N, C-alpha and C positions, 0 to 999 in steps of 0.2 A: 249762278253768275250775279246776278242785282244784287245778292248781300257781299257779295266777296270780288268785286269786279276785276282786282289787284294778284289773284291767288291764282300762281303759276300750275298749279295741281289740275286746276277744274279747266284753264285753256286748255293744257295737254290733252284732258280727257275729253273734252268737248274735239278737239281738232283731231284725235285720232280714233273720234266715233264717224267725224265724216269722211275721213280717211278709209274706214274698213266699207263703208257702203259707197263708195267712189267717187265724193266729191270732194276730189283732192285739192282744186285751187280754194276752195274753203277751209277743208284741216288744215293747209299748210298754212291760212291766214293767224286763224287760234295757234297754231304749235309755234308758229313765229314770237308771237305775242308772249306767250309760255316762254317762251326762251329770252325775251327782252327782258321780261319781270325776273326772273333769276339764270342767270347764263351759267349757273354752277349746276345747276338743275338738271341731267344728261337725259333724263327722258325725251324731253320734243326733240333734243337733235337725233337721237335717236328713229324718232320717229319721223322727222322730217328726211333723214335719208331714205327711211324706207319709202317712204312717200314719193319721192323724189325718182326712187329705183321702177315703183309701181309705174310710174308717167314714163318711164324710160328716159329721164333727164340722167342720164348717167353722169355726165362732169359736176353737177350741184348735186346728186347723191353721193358720189366722191367727196367732195367738197365736206359734207355734212358725217361718212363716216371717217376721215381723217381728222375732223377738228372732235370726234368723240375716242378717238385712239388718243390727241393729244390732250384731251383732259382724264385722262387717265384709264379708257377702258380697253384695256388691251388683252382682248379675251380673244377666244377661236370667232364667238359670234362676228367681230368687230374686222379683225382680221381679214376673214372670209367674203363678207358681205364689200368690205373693201376692194378686197382681190376680183369679184365678180363684177363689179362696176367699171371696173381697171381693164379687164377681161374684155369687156363689150365694147371697149372705146379702143380694142386694140393695143392696149399699153402693157406689152407683153412683158416686159421685163419687169415693171410696178407690181402687175398681178404677180409674176413668177418670186417676186419677195417678199409681198405680204402673205404667199400661201405656203413659202419655206416657214413662216413667222408662227404660222397656225400649224404646221408640223412639225416642229418644235414643241408646241403646247401638246399637241395631242397626234402622235404618231401616225394612226391609222384613221383620220381624219377621212370619212368616205368623200363626199363631196369634193376638197381639197385635192385630193389624188385625182380624183377625175377631172376636177377641171386643169391640173395642171398637165395631166394626161393630154389633155383636148390642146394646150397652149402650145406643147411642142409638137404637136400634130399637126397646126396650123401654121405653124414656122418651120414644119418640113424637117424636125429633128423625130425623125422617127424613132431608129435606136432609143431615143432615149424615152419618147413617148414608150414604145414597148415593153421596155423595163421597170418603167413606171407602172401600166399597166398589168405585168407579168407579179411584181411586188403588190399590188393592190389584189389581186385574185386571190393571194398568199393570206390575205386578210379575210378576204369576202369571198371565197371559195363557189359558192353559188350563183353570184351575180352577172346575169346574161347580159345587164350592160357592160357590164368589164368584158367580158366572152365576145361580146358585141364589138368591143372597143378594138380587143386584140386585133379579130379578123380583119376590121379595115386599113388597121396598120399593119398586117401582112401582103395585105392586096397592095398597098402602097409600094409597100419593099419587093413584091414580086416574087413572096414569100407563100405561090399556090399552095405545092406540096405540103409541107408543114402546116397551112391552114389546113388542108382537106385533113390532116391528120387531127390536130386538134376538134376539127368539127364531127369526126368519126367518132371524138370523145363524148361532145356533147350531144350529140346527134340528138337523142331522145329530148334534150333538154328544153334545146332548140325547139322541136315540133311542137313540146307540151305549150310552148309560149306564142306559138301561130307562124312560127318562122317555119315555111317551105324553102326545100332547095328544088335544082333541077335535078331530072333522070343522072345526071353521072355522077353526082353528089352519092344520091342514094344505093347505085349501083357498087360504089367502094364501100357500102356498109355491110 
């Protein structure tokens, strides 16, 4: 840094290292300096977005992820992370729009399908959530996370009989993963 005080890559790398060890405030200062030195250099923008996300400053993180997209970084990574920080702020409509952009690029993106299902669940659109989780289960048939989410949606929809039938089919998978059921469920097996 002493030899090249205005080299944005050095500032970015130092900032990123500070963030990796949890010293976000110091890291953010270096990352901001890298961004000031070269506003077209996308790496500090991405690192700033992630640093603020790690600090749970979702509003500032959203700003930097949006800036990244505005600068041409239209990737699954950018749209998903923007949607995630919007989800954390309960900006359901914005998050949904960005997740749909991810799914246009990669139709079976697991994290996006999961998060979109969670949004529908949060806004009590249980049928949409269920359909999405069932679609996701088609892409990832062994996913116990998806199976759990389907179970939760079924409980909310009071589809207990259907849920018990699903659990019968997946009983062994759940038990292998440490899920224990009441005797009434075991008896149905």
